[in-house]
ROMAR-663722 format. One record per residue (C-alpha): residue number from 0; residue in three letters; z, x, y. Coordinates in steps of 0.05 Angstrom, whole numbers, plus 5000, padded with zeros to 4 digits. Example, Ala and Ser with C-alpha at 12.3 -4.5 7.8 and 13.67 -1.06 7.14 Angstrom:
! residues 2
<0; ALA; <5156; 5246; 4910>> <1; SER; <5143; 5273; 4979>> 
END
This chain:
! residues 205
<0; MET; <1915; 3654; 3470>> <1; ALA; <1881; 3698; 3418>> <2; ARG; <1826; 3691; 3367>> <3; LEU; <1829; 3734; 3305>> <4; THR; <1815; 3808; 3317>> <5; PRO; <1753; 3839; 3285>> <6; GLU; <1798; 3871; 3232>> <7; ASN; <1829; 3805; 3215>> <8; VAL; <1762; 3770; 3214>> <9; ALA; <1741; 3818; 3158>> <10; ILE; <1806; 3801; 3121>> <11; ALA; <1794; 3727; 3132>> <12; GLU; <1723; 3731; 3105>> <13; ALA; <1749; 3766; 3043>> <14; ILE; <1801; 3712; 3033>> <15; VAL; <1750; 3656; 3043>> <16; SER; <1704; 3688; 2990>> <17; ARG; <1756; 3676; 2936>> <18; TYR; <1750; 3601; 2941>> <19; PRO; <1694; 3554; 2918>> <20; ARG; <1704; 3514; 2982>> <21; LYS; <1719; 3547; 3048>> <22; ARG; <1771; 3496; 3069>> <23; SER; <1815; 3518; 3011>> <24; ALA; <1828; 3581; 3052>> <25; THR; <1858; 3543; 3111>> <26; ILE; <1931; 3558; 3097>> <27; PRO; <1921; 3632; 3080>> <28; LEU; <1881; 3640; 3144>> <29; CYS; <1935; 3605; 3185>> <30; HIS; <1985; 3654; 3157>> <31; LEU; <1938; 3711; 3177>> <32; ALA; <1933; 3685; 3248>> <33; GLN; <2008; 3676; 3253>> <34; GLU; <2019; 3747; 3228>> <35; GLN; <1973; 3772; 3283>> <36; ASP; <2007; 3737; 3342>> <37; GLY; <2075; 3714; 3315>> <38; TYR; <2054; 3641; 3321>> <39; LEU; <1991; 3599; 3313>> <40; THR; <1954; 3600; 3379>> <41; ASP; <1905; 3544; 3398>> <42; ASP; <1848; 3594; 3399>> <43; ALA; <1867; 3621; 3331>> <44; MET; <1865; 3550; 3301>> <45; VAL; <1796; 3540; 3331>> <46; HIS; <1774; 3606; 3300>> <47; VAL; <1803; 3588; 3232>> <48; ALA; <1766; 3522; 3236>> <49; GLU; <1701; 3558; 3248>> <50; LEU; <1713; 3604; 3188>> <51; VAL; <1728; 3546; 3140>> <52; ASP; <1676; 3496; 3167>> <53; ALA; <1729; 3448; 3192>> <54; THR; <1750; 3421; 3260>> <55; ALA; <1807; 3450; 3300>> <56; ALA; <1842; 3383; 3294>> <57; GLU; <1838; 3388; 3218>> <58; VAL; <1868; 3457; 3219>> <59; ARG; <1924; 3434; 3265>> <60; GLY; <1936; 3375; 3220>> <61; VAL; <1946; 3420; 3160>> <62; ALA; <1989; 3471; 3197>> <63; SER; <2033; 3420; 3231>> <64; PHE; <2055; 3394; 3162>> <65; TYR; <2090; 3460; 3146>> <66; GLU; <2154; 3483; 3181>> <67; MET; <2137; 3556; 3173>> <68; PHE; <2078; 3550; 3221>> <69; LYS; <2098; 3554; 3294>> <70; MET; <2050; 3528; 3346>> <71; HIS; <2089; 3556; 3404>> <72; PRO; <2116; 3625; 3419>> <73; VAL; <2179; 3644; 3382>> <74; GLY; <2223; 3705; 3380>> <75; LYS; <2208; 3768; 3341>> <76; TYR; <2263; 3744; 3294>> <77; VAL; <2270; 3670; 3276>> <78; VAL; <2341; 3656; 3251>> <79; ASN; <2347; 3594; 3207>> <80; VAL; <2419; 3573; 3194>> <81; CYS; <2428; 3524; 3136>> <82; THR; <2473; 3464; 3151>> <83; ASN; <2460; 3424; 3088>> <84; ILE; <2515; 3402; 3040>> <85; SER; <2536; 3467; 3006>> <86; CYS; <2532; 3508; 3069>> <87; ILE; <2566; 3457; 3113>> <88; LEU; <2624; 3451; 3064>> <89; LEU; <2633; 3526; 3069>> <90; GLY; <2627; 3533; 3145>> <91; GLY; <2553; 3526; 3160>> <92; ASP; <2566; 3485; 3223>> <93; ASP; <2616; 3537; 3248>> <94; LEU; <2566; 3593; 3231>> <95; LEU; <2511; 3558; 3271>> <96; GLU; <2558; 3550; 3331>> <97; HIS; <2577; 3623; 3326>> <98; CYS; <2504; 3645; 3322>> <99; SER; <2489; 3603; 3383>> <100; LYS; <2545; 3636; 3423>> <101; LYS; <2526; 3706; 3399>> <102; LEU; <2453; 3698; 3418>> <103; GLY; <2466; 3656; 3480>> <104; VAL; <2417; 3600; 3461>> <105; LYS; <2423; 3531; 3431>> <106; PRO; <2387; 3514; 3366>> <107; GLY; <2313; 3511; 3382>> <108; GLY; <2320; 3562; 3437>> <109; THR; <2294; 3633; 3445>> <110; THR; <2332; 3690; 3478>> <111; ALA; <2307; 3714; 3545>> <112; ASP; <2286; 3781; 3516>> <113; GLY; <2242; 3746; 3465>> <114; LYS; <2278; 3777; 3406>> <115; PHE; <2311; 3716; 3373>> <116; THR; <2296; 3643; 3362>> <117; LEU; <2353; 3602; 3332>> <118; GLU; <2340; 3542; 3288>> <119; GLU; <2383; 3494; 3247>> <120; SER; <2353; 3484; 3178>> <121; GLU; <2358; 3437; 3119>> <122; CYS; <2372; 3465; 3050>> <123; LEU; <2345; 3535; 3041>> <124; ALA; <2356; 3535; 2965>> <125; ALA; <2412; 3586; 2961>> <126; CYS; <2470; 3537; 2951>> <127; THR; <2511; 3584; 2909>> <128; GLU; <2510; 3635; 2965>> <129; ALA; <2535; 3591; 3022>> <130; PRO; <2540; 3596; 3079>> <131; MET; <2472; 3629; 3086>> <132; LEU; <2415; 3638; 3134>> <133; GLN; <2345; 3667; 3137>> <134; VAL; <2315; 3715; 3187>> <135; ASN; <2239; 3710; 3185>> <136; TYR; <2249; 3675; 3118>> <137; ARG; <2287; 3734; 3088>> <138; TYR; <2353; 3712; 3057>> <139; PHE; <2423; 3733; 3079>> <140; HIS; <2480; 3706; 3036>> <141; LYS; <2553; 3688; 3047>> <142; VAL; <2546; 3703; 3121>> <143; THR; <2609; 3709; 3164>> <144; PRO; <2613; 3713; 3240>> <145; ASP; <2626; 3787; 3235>> <146; SER; <2569; 3800; 3187>> <147; PHE; <2522; 3760; 3232>> <148; ASN; <2544; 3800; 3293>> <149; ALA; <2527; 3864; 3255>> <150; LEU; <2461; 3836; 3231>> <151; ALA; <2439; 3812; 3300>> <152; ASP; <2459; 3878; 3333>> <153; GLU; <2421; 3919; 3282>> <154; LEU; <2359; 3876; 3289>> <155; ALA; <2363; 3879; 3365>> <156; ASP; <2367; 3955; 3361>> <157; GLY; <2304; 3958; 3318>> <158; GLY; <2339; 3967; 3251>> <159; LEU; <2321; 3935; 3184>> <160; SER; <2247; 3940; 3200>> <161; ASP; <2232; 3952; 3126>> <162; GLU; <2272; 3891; 3105>> <163; VAL; <2255; 3842; 3161>> <164; PRO; <2186; 3850; 3192>> <165; PRO; <2167; 3812; 3256>> <166; HIS; <2158; 3737; 3250>> <167; GLY; <2093; 3717; 3217>> <168; THR; <2091; 3774; 3167>> <169; LEU; <2097; 3746; 3097>> <170; SER; <2082; 3808; 3057>> <171; ARG; <2069; 3881; 3072>> <172; VAL; <2022; 3887; 3012>> <173; ARG; <1956; 3851; 3021>> <174; GLN; <1919; 3827; 2960>> <175; VAL; <1853; 3863; 2949>> <176; ILE; <1807; 3843; 2892>> <177; PRO; <1752; 3894; 2877>> <178; ALA; <1684; 3862; 2869>> <179; ASP; <1678; 3884; 2797>> <180; ARG; <1745; 3851; 2780>> <181; ALA; <1735; 3784; 2816>> <182; LEU; <1720; 3721; 2776>> <183; GLY; <1657; 3683; 2793>> <184; VAL; <1672; 3631; 2847>> <185; VAL; <1634; 3567; 2833>> <186; SER; <1639; 3497; 2861>> <187; VAL; <1672; 3441; 2823>> <188; GLU; <1605; 3407; 2818>> <189; GLU; <1572; 3469; 2790>> <190; ALA; <1628; 3478; 2739>> <191; ARG; <1618; 3405; 2717>> <192; GLY; <1543; 3413; 2715>> <193; THR; <1530; 3358; 2766>> <194; ASP; <1504; 3360; 2837>> <195; ARG; <1548; 3306; 2865>> <196; PRO; <1624; 3308; 2879>> <197; SER; <1666; 3265; 2832>> <198; ARG; <1704; 3206; 2858>> <199; ILE; <1779; 3202; 2853>> <200; GLY; <1797; 3176; 2784>> <201; GLU; <1726; 3187; 2756>> <202; PRO; <1725; 3227; 2691>> <203; ALA; <1691; 3294; 2692>> <204; GLN; <1619; 3296; 2669>> 
END
């Protein structure tokens, strides 16, 4: 289990500084932790909690709501095969079965070499391109058994590294806001000119 590295702590602190309340940075920091280790470790969630002044249970509560956050080890490549209506009408079930046989694991399983995790997914919002799948949330359209074989083989051999980075990497370009270009970060209370938080439904002062 790993906490954030010193380099990622510096990035985390820069992210937190953009928000008027530290807890608003919870999701970006969870993504940072998952990018570091490929999944959200228990220690990383504790560390994120410390950075945003929350409890580890609160961080886990947020992260567990979102399918993209994995709280257990997964493969370097997570393959999500859509089996919702458009894809299933055009062979999504058959594609999932083929992927399972090709990788040698059932949906939810990870290959022995740690390279692939296979998952069955609900609609992935590419209905006109069915059947389709994602690898680490990058889209592949109108997939056939042969095209999946070629894709899996290329990934296993280390290909497509520019197109499909390891699981947890959302973007290769990290946002950096120079101090002289950043907007002033103020609390909601300060912006309203009051020292107390507003209650739900209460008009702004």
